[in-house]
DRENDO-1510 file (C-alpha; in Angstrom, 1 decimal, always signed):
<recs>
REC; n; res; u; v; w
REC; 1; MET; +25.1; +22.6; +39.5 .
REC; 2; ALA; +28.8; +22.9; +40.4 .
REC; 3; GLY; +29.0; +19.2; +40.9 .
REC; 4; ARG; +27.5; +18.6; +37.4 .
REC; 5; LEU; +29.9; +21.0; +35.8 .
REC; 6; THR; +32.8; +19.3; +37.4 .
REC; 7; LEU; +31.6; +15.9; +36.4 .
REC; 8; ARG; +30.9; +17.0; +32.8 .
REC; 9; GLY; +34.3; +18.7; +32.5 .
REC; 10; GLY; +36.0; +15.6; +34.0 .
REC; 11; LEU; +34.2; +13.3; +31.6 .
REC; 12; PHE; +35.2; +15.4; +28.5 .
REC; 13; ALA; +38.7; +15.6; +29.8 .
REC; 14; ALA; +38.8; +11.8; +30.2 .
REC; 15; VAL; +37.5; +11.2; +26.7 .
REC; 16; GLY; +39.3; +14.1; +25.0 .
REC; 17; GLY; +42.8; +12.9; +26.0 .
REC; 18; PRO; +42.6; +9.5; +24.4 .
REC; 19; ALA; +40.8; +10.9; +21.4 .
REC; 20; VAL; +43.5; +13.5; +20.7 .
REC; 21; VAL; +46.3; +11.0; +21.2 .
REC; 22; LYS; +44.4; +8.5; +19.0 .
REC; 23; ILE; +44.0; +11.1; +16.3 .
REC; 24; ILE; +47.8; +11.7; +16.4 .
REC; 25; VAL; +48.5; +8.0; +16.4 .
REC; 26; MET; +45.8; +7.5; +13.7 .
REC; 27; GLY; +47.4; +10.1; +11.5 .
REC; 28; LEU; +50.9; +8.5; +11.8 .
REC; 29; SER; +49.6; +4.9; +11.6 .
REC; 30; GLY; +47.2; +5.7; +8.7 .
REC; 31; LEU; +50.0; +7.2; +6.6 .
REC; 32; LEU; +52.3; +4.3; +7.4 .
REC; 33; ALA; +49.5; +1.7; +6.8 .
REC; 34; ILE; +48.8; +3.3; +3.4 .
REC; 35; LEU; +52.5; +2.8; +2.5 .
REC; 36; THR; +52.4; -0.7; +3.9 .
REC; 37; SER; +49.3; -1.7; +1.9 .
REC; 38; ARG; +50.7; -0.2; -1.3 .
REC; 39; LEU; +53.9; -2.3; -0.8 .
REC; 40; ILE; +51.9; -5.4; -0.3 .
REC; 41; ILE; +49.7; -4.9; -3.3 .
REC; 42; GLU; +52.6; -3.8; -5.5 .
REC; 43; HIS; +55.0; -6.6; -4.6 .
REC; 44; TYR; +52.8; -9.5; -3.5 .
REC; 45; GLY; +49.5; -8.8; -5.3 .
REC; 46; VAL; +45.8; -8.2; -4.5 .
REC; 47; GLU; +45.4; -11.8; -3.5 .
REC; 48; ALA; +48.1; -11.5; -0.8 .
REC; 49; TYR; +46.6; -8.2; +0.4 .
REC; 50; ALA; +43.2; -9.9; +0.7 .
REC; 51; GLN; +44.5; -12.7; +2.8 .
REC; 52; TYR; +46.6; -10.3; +4.9 .
REC; 53; GLY; +43.4; -8.5; +5.9 .
REC; 54; LEU; +41.6; -11.7; +6.5 .
REC; 55; LEU; +44.2; -13.1; +8.9 .
REC; 56; ALA; +45.2; -9.9; +10.6 .
REC; 57; THR; +41.6; -9.4; +11.7 .
REC; 58; LEU; +41.1; -12.9; +13.1 .
REC; 59; PRO; +41.4; -11.6; +16.7 .
REC; 60; MET; +38.3; -9.6; +16.1 .
REC; 61; LEU; +36.4; -12.9; +15.8 .
REC; 62; LEU; +37.8; -13.9; +19.2 .
REC; 63; PRO; +36.9; -11.0; +21.7 .
REC; 64; PHE; +35.4; -13.7; +23.9 .
REC; 65; ALA; +38.9; -15.1; +24.4 .
REC; 66; ASP; +39.3; -13.1; +27.7 .
REC; 67; LEU; +36.1; -14.8; +29.0 .
REC; 68; GLY; +34.8; -11.4; +30.2 .
REC; 69; ILE; +37.6; -10.8; +32.6 .
REC; 70; ALA; +38.2; -7.3; +31.3 .
REC; 71; ALA; +35.0; -6.1; +33.0 .
REC; 72; VAL; +36.1; -7.4; +36.4 .
REC; 73; VAL; +39.6; -5.9; +36.2 .
REC; 74; ILE; +38.4; -2.5; +35.0 .
REC; 75; ASN; +35.5; -2.2; +37.5 .
REC; 76; SER; +37.7; -3.4; +40.4 .
REC; 77; LEU; +40.3; -0.7; +39.7 .
REC; 78; ALA; +37.6; +2.0; +39.2 .
REC; 79; ASP; +35.9; +1.1; +42.5 .
REC; 80; THR; +39.0; +1.4; +44.7 .
REC; 81; LYS; +40.8; +4.4; +46.3 .
REC; 82; SER; +44.1; +2.5; +46.8 .
REC; 83; PRO; +44.8; +0.3; +43.8 .
REC; 84; LYS; +48.4; -0.2; +44.8 .
REC; 85; THR; +47.4; -1.8; +48.1 .
REC; 86; ASP; +43.9; -3.1; +47.6 .
REC; 87; ASP; +43.8; -6.9; +48.2 .
REC; 88; PHE; +40.7; -7.4; +46.0 .
REC; 89; VAL; +42.5; -5.7; +43.1 .
REC; 90; LEU; +45.5; -8.0; +43.6 .
REC; 91; ARG; +43.3; -11.1; +43.6 .
REC; 92; THR; +41.4; -9.9; +40.6 .
REC; 93; ILE; +44.7; -9.5; +38.6 .
REC; 94; VAL; +45.8; -13.0; +39.7 .
REC; 95; THR; +42.5; -14.4; +38.5 .
REC; 96; ALA; +42.8; -12.5; +35.2 .
REC; 97; PHE; +46.3; -14.0; +34.5 .
REC; 98; ARG; +45.0; -17.5; +35.3 .
REC; 99; ILE; +42.0; -17.3; +33.1 .
REC; 100; LEU; +43.8; -15.7; +30.1 .
REC; 101; SER; +46.6; -18.3; +30.4 .
REC; 102; VAL; +44.1; -21.1; +30.1 .
REC; 103; SER; +42.2; -19.4; +27.3 .
REC; 104; GLY; +45.4; -18.9; +25.4 .
REC; 105; LEU; +46.3; -22.6; +25.7 .
REC; 106; ILE; +42.8; -23.6; +24.5 .
REC; 107; ILE; +43.1; -21.2; +21.4 .
REC; 108; ILE; +46.5; -22.7; +20.5 .
REC; 109; SER; +45.3; -26.2; +20.9 .
REC; 110; LEU; +42.2; -25.6; +18.7 .
REC; 111; ALA; +44.4; -23.9; +16.1 .
REC; 112; VAL; +46.7; -27.0; +16.0 .
REC; 113; ILE; +43.7; -29.3; +15.7 .
REC; 114; ILE; +42.1; -27.2; +12.8 .
REC; 115; HIS; +45.5; -27.3; +11.0 .
REC; 116; LEU; +46.0; -31.0; +11.4 .
REC; 117; LEU; +42.5; -31.7; +10.1 .
REC; 118; GLY; +43.1; -29.3; +7.2 .
REC; 119; LEU; +40.0; -27.2; +8.0 .
REC; 120; TRP; +41.4; -23.7; +7.5 .
REC; 121; PRO; +40.2; -23.4; +3.9 .
REC; 122; ALA; +36.7; -24.5; +4.9 .
REC; 123; ILE; +36.7; -21.9; +7.8 .
REC; 124; LEU; +38.3; -19.0; +6.1 .
REC; 125; GLY; +37.0; -19.5; +2.5 .
REC; 126; GLN; +38.5; -18.4; -0.8 .
REC; 127; GLY; +40.4; -15.5; +0.7 .
REC; 128; LEU; +43.0; -18.0; +2.0 .
REC; 129; ILE; +45.9; -18.6; -0.4 .
REC; 130; PRO; +46.3; -22.3; -1.0 .
REC; 131; ASP; +50.1; -22.2; -0.8 .
REC; 132; GLY; +51.0; -21.5; +2.9 .
REC; 133; GLY; +47.7; -19.9; +4.0 .
REC; 134; GLY; +46.9; -22.6; +6.5 .
REC; 135; VAL; +50.3; -22.5; +8.0 .
REC; 136; ALA; +50.1; -18.7; +8.3 .
REC; 137; ALA; +46.8; -19.0; +10.1 .
REC; 138; LEU; +48.2; -21.5; +12.5 .
REC; 139; ILE; +51.2; -19.3; +13.3 .
REC; 140; CYS; +49.0; -16.2; +13.8 .
REC; 141; MET; +46.7; -18.0; +16.2 .
REC; 142; ALA; +49.6; -19.4; +18.1 .
REC; 143; ILE; +51.1; -16.0; +18.6 .
REC; 144; PHE; +47.7; -14.7; +19.7 .
REC; 145; GLY; +47.3; -17.4; +22.3 .
REC; 146; CYS; +50.8; -16.9; +23.7 .
REC; 147; VAL; +50.3; -13.1; +24.0 .
REC; 148; LEU; +46.7; -13.3; +25.5 .
REC; 149; PRO; +47.8; -13.4; +29.2 .
REC; 150; LEU; +49.9; -10.3; +28.6 .
REC; 151; THR; +46.8; -8.3; +27.6 .
REC; 152; VAL; +46.0; -8.0; +31.4 .
REC; 153; GLY; +48.3; -4.9; +31.2 .
REC; 154; GLN; +45.9; -3.2; +28.8 .
REC; 155; ARG; +42.9; -3.9; +31.1 .
REC; 156; ILE; +44.8; -2.5; +34.0 .
REC; 157; VAL; +45.9; +0.7; +32.2 .
REC; 158; VAL; +42.2; +1.4; +31.1 .
REC; 159; GLY; +40.9; +0.7; +34.6 .
REC; 160; LEU; +43.4; +3.2; +36.1 .
REC; 161; GLY; +42.0; +5.8; +33.8 .
REC; 162; ARG; +45.1; +5.9; +31.7 .
REC; 163; THR; +43.5; +5.0; +28.4 .
REC; 164; THR; +45.8; +7.6; +26.8 .
REC; 165; SER; +48.8; +5.5; +27.6 .
REC; 166; GLN; +47.2; +2.4; +26.1 .
REC; 167; VAL; +46.3; +4.4; +22.9 .
REC; 168; ALA; +49.9; +5.8; +22.7 .
REC; 169; ALA; +51.4; +2.3; +22.9 .
REC; 170; GLN; +49.5; +1.4; +19.7 .
REC; 171; ALA; +51.7; +3.8; +17.8 .
REC; 172; VAL; +54.4; +1.0; +17.6 .
REC; 173; VAL; +52.3; -1.3; +15.3 .
REC; 174; ALA; +52.3; +0.7; +12.1 .
REC; 175; PRO; +56.1; +1.5; +12.1 .
REC; 176; PHE; +56.9; -2.1; +12.9 .
REC; 177; MET; +54.6; -3.3; +10.1 .
REC; 178; LEU; +56.2; -0.9; +7.5 .
REC; 179; VAL; +59.8; -1.8; +8.5 .
REC; 180; SER; +58.9; -5.6; +8.4 .
REC; 181; ILE; +57.3; -5.3; +4.9 .
REC; 182; LEU; +60.2; -3.1; +3.6 .
REC; 183; THR; +62.6; -5.7; +4.9 .
REC; 184; VAL; +61.0; -8.7; +3.2 .
REC; 185; VAL; +60.5; -6.7; +0.0 .
REC; 186; ALA; +64.2; -5.7; +0.0 .
REC; 187; LEU; +65.2; -9.3; +0.5 .
REC; 188; SER; +62.7; -10.4; -2.2 .
REC; 189; ALA; +61.5; -13.0; +0.3 .
REC; 190; PRO; +58.5; -15.1; -1.0 .
REC; 191; VAL; +56.4; -14.5; +2.1 .
REC; 192; GLY; +53.1; -13.3; +0.5 .
REC; 193; SER; +51.1; -15.9; +2.5 .
REC; 194; PHE; +52.8; -14.9; +5.8 .
REC; 195; LEU; +52.5; -11.1; +6.0 .
REC; 196; ALA; +49.8; -11.1; +8.6 .
REC; 197; ILE; +52.2; -12.6; +11.1 .
REC; 198; PHE; +53.9; -9.2; +11.4 .
REC; 199; SER; +50.6; -7.7; +12.5 .
REC; 200; PHE; +50.3; -10.2; +15.3 .
REC; 201; VAL; +53.9; -9.6; +16.5 .
REC; 202; GLY; +53.3; -5.8; +16.3 .
REC; 203; ASN; +50.2; -6.1; +18.5 .
REC; 204; ALA; +52.2; -8.3; +20.9 .
REC; 205; LEU; +54.6; -5.4; +21.4 .
REC; 206; VAL; +51.6; -3.2; +22.4 .
REC; 207; SER; +50.7; -5.7; +25.1 .
REC; 208; VAL; +54.3; -5.8; +26.4 .
REC; 209; ILE; +54.4; -2.0; +26.6 .
REC; 210; CYS; +51.1; -1.8; +28.4 .
REC; 211; LEU; +52.1; -4.5; +30.8 .
REC; 212; ALA; +55.3; -2.5; +31.7 .
REC; 213; VAL; +53.2; +0.7; +32.1 .
REC; 214; ALA; +50.7; -1.2; +34.4 .
REC; 215; ALA; +53.5; -2.7; +36.4 .
REC; 216; LYS; +55.0; +0.7; +37.1 .
REC; 217; ALA; +51.7; +2.4; +37.8 .
REC; 218; LEU; +50.4; -0.4; +40.1 .
REC; 219; SER; +53.7; -1.4; +41.8 .
REC; 220; PRO; +54.0; -3.8; +43.5 .
REC; 221; GLN; +50.7; -5.4; +42.7 .
REC; 222; LEU; +51.7; -6.9; +39.3 .
REC; 223; ARG; +54.9; -8.4; +40.6 .
REC; 224; LEU; +53.0; -10.0; +43.5 .
REC; 225; ALA; +50.3; -11.2; +41.1 .
REC; 226; VAL; +52.7; -13.0; +38.8 .
REC; 227; GLY; +54.2; -14.8; +41.8 .
REC; 228; ARG; +50.8; -16.1; +42.9 .
REC; 229; ILE; +49.5; -17.3; +39.5 .
REC; 230; ALA; +50.4; -21.0; +40.0 .
REC; 231; ARG; +49.7; -21.1; +43.8 .
REC; 232; PHE; +46.0; -21.8; +43.6 .
REC; 233; ARG; +45.4; -23.1; +47.1 .
REC; 234; ARG; +47.3; -20.5; +49.0 .
REC; 235; TYR; +46.1; -17.6; +46.9 .
REC; 236; PRO; +42.5; -18.2; +45.7 .
REC; 237; GLY; +41.0; -15.9; +43.0 .
REC; 238; VAL; +37.9; -13.8; +43.1 .
REC; 239; PRO; +34.3; -14.9; +42.2 .
REC; 240; ILE; +33.7; -13.5; +38.7 .
REC; 241; ILE; +30.9; -15.4; +37.1 .
REC; 242; SER; +28.1; -12.9; +38.1 .
REC; 243; LEU; +29.8; -10.1; +36.2 .
REC; 244; THR; +31.6; -12.0; +33.5 .
REC; 245; TRP; +28.8; -14.2; +32.1 .
REC; 246; PRO; +27.0; -11.3; +30.3 .
REC; 247; VAL; +30.2; -10.0; +29.0 .
REC; 248; LEU; +31.2; -13.5; +27.8 .
REC; 249; VAL; +27.9; -14.0; +26.1 .
REC; 250; SER; +28.2; -10.6; +24.4 .
REC; 251; SER; +31.7; -11.4; +23.3 .
REC; 252; LEU; +30.6; -14.7; +21.8 .
REC; 253; VAL; +27.8; -12.9; +19.9 .
REC; 254; MET; +29.6; -9.8; +18.7 .
REC; 255; PRO; +32.0; -11.6; +16.3 .
REC; 256; ILE; +29.1; -13.4; +14.7 .
REC; 257; THR; +27.3; -10.1; +14.2 .
REC; 258; LEU; +30.0; -7.6; +13.4 .
REC; 259; GLN; +33.2; -9.4; +12.5 .
REC; 260; THR; +32.1; -12.0; +10.0 .
REC; 261; ASP; +31.9; -9.7; +7.0 .
REC; 262; ARG; +35.2; -10.9; +5.6 .
REC; 263; LEU; +34.2; -14.5; +6.0 .
REC; 264; LEU; +30.9; -14.0; +4.3 .
REC; 265; LEU; +32.6; -12.2; +1.4 .
REC; 266; SER; +35.3; -14.9; +1.2 .
REC; 267; GLN; +32.7; -17.6; +1.1 .
REC; 268; LEU; +30.0; -15.9; -1.1 .
REC; 269; THR; +31.9; -13.7; -3.6 .
REC; 270; HIS; +34.6; -14.0; -6.2 .
REC; 271; GLY; +37.1; -11.5; -7.6 .
REC; 272; ASP; +38.3; -8.5; -5.6 .
REC; 273; GLU; +35.3; -8.0; -3.4 .
REC; 274; LEU; +37.2; -9.1; -0.3 .
REC; 275; ALA; +40.2; -6.8; -1.2 .
REC; 276; ARG; +37.8; -3.9; -1.7 .
REC; 277; TYR; +36.3; -4.5; +1.7 .
REC; 278; ASN; +39.8; -4.7; +3.3 .
REC; 279; LEU; +40.8; -1.4; +1.8 .
REC; 280; ALA; +37.6; +0.4; +3.0 .
REC; 281; ALA; +37.8; -1.3; +6.4 .
REC; 282; GLN; +41.4; -0.1; +6.7 .
REC; 283; LEU; +40.5; +3.5; +5.9 .
REC; 284; PHE; +37.3; +3.7; +8.0 .
REC; 285; GLY; +38.9; +1.6; +10.7 .
REC; 286; LEU; +41.1; +4.5; +11.6 .
REC; 287; ILE; +38.0; +6.4; +12.6 .
REC; 288; LEU; +36.4; +3.4; +14.4 .
REC; 289; GLN; +39.6; +3.0; +16.4 .
REC; 290; THR; +39.5; +6.6; +17.5 .
REC; 291; ILE; +35.9; +6.3; +18.5 .
REC; 292; ALA; +36.6; +3.1; +20.4 .
REC; 293; ALA; +39.6; +4.7; +22.3 .
REC; 294; ALA; +37.6; +7.7; +23.3 .
REC; 295; GLY; +34.6; +5.6; +24.2 .
REC; 296; LEU; +36.5; +3.1; +26.3 .
REC; 297; ALA; +37.8; +5.9; +28.4 .
REC; 298; MET; +34.2; +6.4; +29.6 .
REC; 299; TRP; +34.1; +3.0; +31.3 .
REC; 300; PRO; +36.2; +3.7; +34.4 .
REC; 301; TRP; +34.5; +7.2; +34.5 .
REC; 302; TYR; +31.0; +5.8; +34.8 .
REC; 303; ALA; +32.1; +3.0; +37.1 .
REC; 304; LYS; +33.7; +5.6; +39.4 .
REC; 305; ALA; +30.6; +7.7; +39.3 .
REC; 306; ARG; +28.4; +4.8; +40.3 .
REC; 307; SER; +30.7; +3.8; +43.2 .
REC; 308; GLN; +30.5; +7.4; +44.5 .
REC; 309; GLY; +26.7; +7.7; +44.1 .
REC; 310; ARG; +26.8; +10.2; +41.3 .
REC; 311; VAL; +24.5; +10.2; +38.3 .
REC; 312; SER; +26.1; +11.0; +35.0 .
REC; 313; SER; +24.1; +10.8; +31.8 .
REC; 314; PRO; +25.6; +9.4; +28.6 .
REC; 315; ILE; +22.9; +10.8; +26.3 .
REC; 316; VAL; +24.5; +14.1; +25.5 .
REC; 317; PRO; +27.9; +12.5; +25.0 .
REC; 318; SER; +26.2; +10.0; +22.7 .
REC; 319; LEU; +24.9; +12.8; +20.5 .
REC; 320; TRP; +28.3; +14.4; +20.4 .
REC; 321; PHE; +29.8; +11.1; +19.4 .
REC; 322; LEU; +27.2; +10.6; +16.7 .
REC; 323; SER; +28.0; +14.1; +15.3 .
REC; 324; GLY; +31.7; +13.5; +15.4 .
REC; 325; GLY; +31.3; +10.1; +13.8 .
REC; 326; LEU; +29.3; +11.5; +10.9 .
REC; 327; VAL; +31.7; +14.4; +10.3 .
REC; 328; LEU; +34.7; +12.0; +10.3 .
REC; 329; GLY; +32.9; +9.4; +8.2 .
REC; 330; LEU; +31.8; +11.8; +5.6 .
REC; 331; GLY; +35.3; +13.3; +5.5 .
REC; 332; MET; +36.8; +9.9; +4.8 .
REC; 333; ALA; +34.1; +9.3; +2.2 .
REC; 334; PHE; +35.0; +12.4; +0.2 .
REC; 335; ALA; +38.7; +11.5; +0.5 .
REC; 336; SER; +38.3; +7.8; -0.5 .
REC; 337; PRO; +38.7; +8.3; -4.3 .
REC; 338; TRP; +42.1; +9.9; -3.8 .
REC; 339; LEU; +43.1; +7.4; -1.1 .
REC; 340; GLU; +42.2; +4.4; -3.2 .
REC; 341; VAL; +44.5; +5.6; -6.0 .
REC; 342; LEU; +47.3; +6.4; -3.4 .
REC; 343; VAL; +47.0; +3.0; -1.7 .
REC; 344; ALA; +46.1; +0.6; -4.5 .
REC; 345; LYS; +47.2; +2.5; -7.6 .
REC; 346; GLY; +43.8; +2.1; -9.2 .
REC; 347; LYS; +43.8; -1.7; -8.8 .
REC; 348; ILE; +41.0; -1.6; -6.2 .
REC; 349; HIS; +37.9; +0.6; -6.5 .
REC; 350; LEU; +35.5; +1.5; -3.6 .
REC; 351; ASP; +32.0; +1.9; -4.8 .
REC; 352; ILE; +29.3; +4.1; -3.4 .
REC; 353; TRP; +27.5; +1.3; -1.5 .
REC; 354; LEU; +30.7; +0.2; +0.3 .
REC; 355; VAL; +31.6; +3.8; +1.3 .
REC; 356; ALA; +28.0; +4.7; +2.3 .
REC; 357; GLY; +27.8; +1.6; +4.4 .
REC; 358; PHE; +30.9; +2.4; +6.3 .
REC; 359; VAL; +29.7; +6.0; +6.9 .
REC; 360; ALA; +26.5; +4.7; +8.4 .
REC; 361; PHE; +28.3; +2.0; +10.4 .
REC; 362; VAL; +30.8; +4.6; +11.9 .
REC; 363; ALA; +27.8; +6.8; +12.9 .
REC; 364; VAL; +25.8; +4.1; +14.7 .
REC; 365; GLU; +29.0; +2.7; +16.4 .
REC; 366; ALA; +29.8; +6.2; +17.6 .
REC; 367; ALA; +26.3; +6.8; +19.0 .
REC; 368; LYS; +26.4; +3.4; +20.8 .
REC; 369; TYR; +29.7; +3.8; +22.7 .
REC; 370; PRO; +28.7; +6.3; +25.5 .
REC; 371; LEU; +25.5; +4.3; +26.1 .
REC; 372; GLY; +27.3; +1.0; +26.3 .
REC; 373; MET; +30.0; +2.4; +28.6 .
REC; 374; TYR; +27.3; +3.7; +31.0 .
REC; 375; MET; +25.8; +0.2; +31.0 .
REC; 376; THR; +28.8; -1.5; +32.6 .
REC; 377; ASP; +27.3; -2.4; +35.9 .
REC; 378; ARG; +25.8; -5.9; +36.3 .
REC; 379; LYS; +22.2; -4.8; +35.4 .
REC; 380; GLY; +23.4; -3.0; +32.3 .
REC; 381; LEU; +25.6; -5.8; +31.2 .
REC; 382; VAL; +22.8; -8.3; +31.6 .
REC; 383; PHE; +20.4; -6.1; +29.7 .
REC; 384; GLN; +22.8; -6.0; +26.7 .
REC; 385; VAL; +22.6; -9.7; +26.2 .
REC; 386; LYS; +19.1; -10.0; +24.9 .
REC; 387; PRO; +19.2; -7.5; +22.1 .
REC; 388; LEU; +22.6; -8.9; +21.1 .
REC; 389; LEU; +21.1; -12.3; +20.7 .
REC; 390; VAL; +18.5; -10.8; +18.5 .
REC; 391; MET; +21.1; -9.1; +16.5 .
REC; 392; VAL; +22.7; -12.3; +15.3 .
REC; 393; PRO; +20.0; -13.5; +12.9 .
REC; 394; VAL; +19.1; -9.9; +12.0 .
REC; 395; ASN; +22.7; -9.0; +11.0 .
REC; 396; LEU; +23.5; -12.3; +9.3 .
REC; 397; GLY; +20.2; -12.3; +7.3 .
REC; 398; LEU; +20.7; -8.7; +6.2 .
REC; 399; SER; +24.4; -9.2; +5.3 .
REC; 400; TRP; +23.8; -12.4; +3.4 .
REC; 401; SER; +20.9; -10.9; +1.4 .
REC; 402; LEU; +22.6; -7.6; +0.7 .
REC; 403; ILE; +25.9; -9.1; -0.5 .
REC; 404; GLY; +24.0; -10.4; -3.6 .
REC; 405; VAL; +22.6; -7.0; -4.2 .
REC; 406; VAL; +25.5; -4.5; -3.6 .
REC; 407; GLY; +28.5; -6.8; -3.2 .
REC; 408; ALA; +31.2; -5.8; -0.6 .
REC; 409; GLY; +29.0; -3.0; +0.8 .
REC; 410; GLY; +26.3; -5.5; +1.7 .
REC; 411; PRO; +27.6; -6.8; +5.1 .
REC; 412; VAL; +28.6; -3.3; +6.2 .
REC; 413; LEU; +25.1; -1.9; +5.5 .
REC; 414; GLY; +23.6; -5.0; +7.3 .
REC; 415; SER; +25.8; -4.4; +10.3 .
REC; 416; ALA; +24.9; -0.7; +10.5 .
REC; 417; ILE; +21.2; -1.5; +10.4 .
REC; 418; ALA; +21.5; -4.3; +13.0 .
REC; 419; VAL; +23.5; -2.1; +15.4 .
REC; 420; LEU; +20.9; +0.7; +15.1 .
REC; 421; LEU; +17.9; -1.6; +15.7 .
REC; 422; CYS; +19.4; -4.0; +18.2 .
REC; 423; GLN; +21.9; -1.8; +20.2 .
REC; 424; VAL; +21.5; +1.9; +19.8 .
REC; 425; ILE; +17.7; +2.0; +20.2 .
REC; 426; PRO; +17.4; -0.6; +23.1 .
REC; 427; TYR; +20.4; +0.9; +24.9 .
REC; 428; PHE; +18.9; +4.4; +24.7 .
REC; 429; TRP; +15.6; +3.1; +26.1 .
REC; 430; TYR; +17.4; +1.4; +29.0 .
REC; 431; VAL; +19.6; +4.4; +29.8 .
REC; 432; ARG; +16.6; +6.8; +30.1 .
REC; 433; ARG; +14.8; +4.4; +32.4 .
REC; 434; ASP; +17.9; +3.8; +34.6 .
REC; 435; LEU; +18.7; +7.5; +34.8 .
REC; 436; ALA; +15.1; +8.3; +36.0 .
REC; 437; ARG; +15.3; +5.5; +38.6 .
REC; 438; ARG; +18.7; +6.6; +39.9 .
REC; 439; ARG; +17.7; +10.3; +40.1 .
REC; 440; ASN; +14.5; +9.3; +42.0 .
REC; 441; GLU; +16.5; +7.3; +44.4 .
REC; 442; GLN; +19.0; +10.1; +44.9 .
REC; 443; ALA; +16.1; +12.6; +45.4 .
REC; 444; THR; +14.6; +10.4; +48.1 .
REC; 445; GLU; +17.9; +10.1; +49.8 .
REC; 446; ASP; +18.4; +13.8; +49.8 .
REC; 447; LEU; +14.9; +14.3; +51.3 .
REC; 448; THR; +15.6; +11.7; +54.0 .
REC; 449; GLU; +18.9; +13.4; +54.9 .
REC; 450; GLY; +17.2; +16.8; +55.0 .
REC; 451; SER; +14.4; +15.5; +57.3 .
REC; 452; ASN; +16.9; +14.0; +59.6 .
REC; 453; ALA; +18.9; +17.2; +59.7 .
</recs>
């Protein structure tokens, strides 16, 4: 019983720290983001605001860019007792830098090809401003590709159980965005098509800060790793395919299922539907970011528990997350009429279907996180692939159909239903079976040790 209490207390402490910091960061960032959005809408118009949201969220369509390396880095750090001297950790970091560097170059090359072929309007739809929108998309993707190797620092910080530091680093984005927008407004600069670039630069600052934190916390591992990146023969990497392939498949599937809402709206609707979605996503995104920060802190915790032979159930945390998600989502729903006036000065209206869709989506995403963080061993990651593959046609079909019925709220409701059917329910089924298996194995081991004694 004492072990369980210690474990439970430690888990809530691990989750609570990032959640509290994220709420503080969210409060500050949310206020500044509201001011930023109002400046964009007031000085550059609803069209510029719609494209800003479309381009700023392009990285959400590319979570596969790290090729699943995050799982290897986080698990390697969680499994070791001496991260500063562990050779496997060092080789893992070297491998991560190499893979992310190659991935970044591929993304930049593809962005250049798309631009030269003039395909940005076909890919991004009517939400792209004809004058300069394609160039802005190219610049955003080029920045993203250049910064991608630096995101190793964020993976290291999470793997070390210092998710709070990673969350705190994100506090620089909103002030940077506000100062940037204030500057171009004060200069009367005609940069309405290029506002999303500031978002990419702000997120690059987060990666730089986290890399500095990781270098200090893991010294001298990061310095040694950088010196070995180009020396392939002398310093080989680690085999990663057995753990990364399910993460890679999941990363390829997730953007299609959960991050294509803006593209669908841009392709299938007219008027301000995309701008309405952007505003709702901005408001409810503050809650989703808090849930994600708290949930991600569970990954190293469950990985450490597995390596030490402890059984820690995510079911009760999942219920707590669900309750918290509902409370926060409903609170945002009640505040949305006031916030839409504050942000958009009445130019954008959030209807009941859009708001209800985001409340439902926040709830199912919250319930999913603890279950998914428990399932970060190889078996759990492999299991997640099949329901995710099923979720692609389910979500796209629902979103496509519902857009014609309820407009901007359609893809959100479709995503919420798809996550419930294809993630929350299957994950819960797997976790219950896995917990029963591990507890039986532990009981057998205890009996064997008792008999030997």
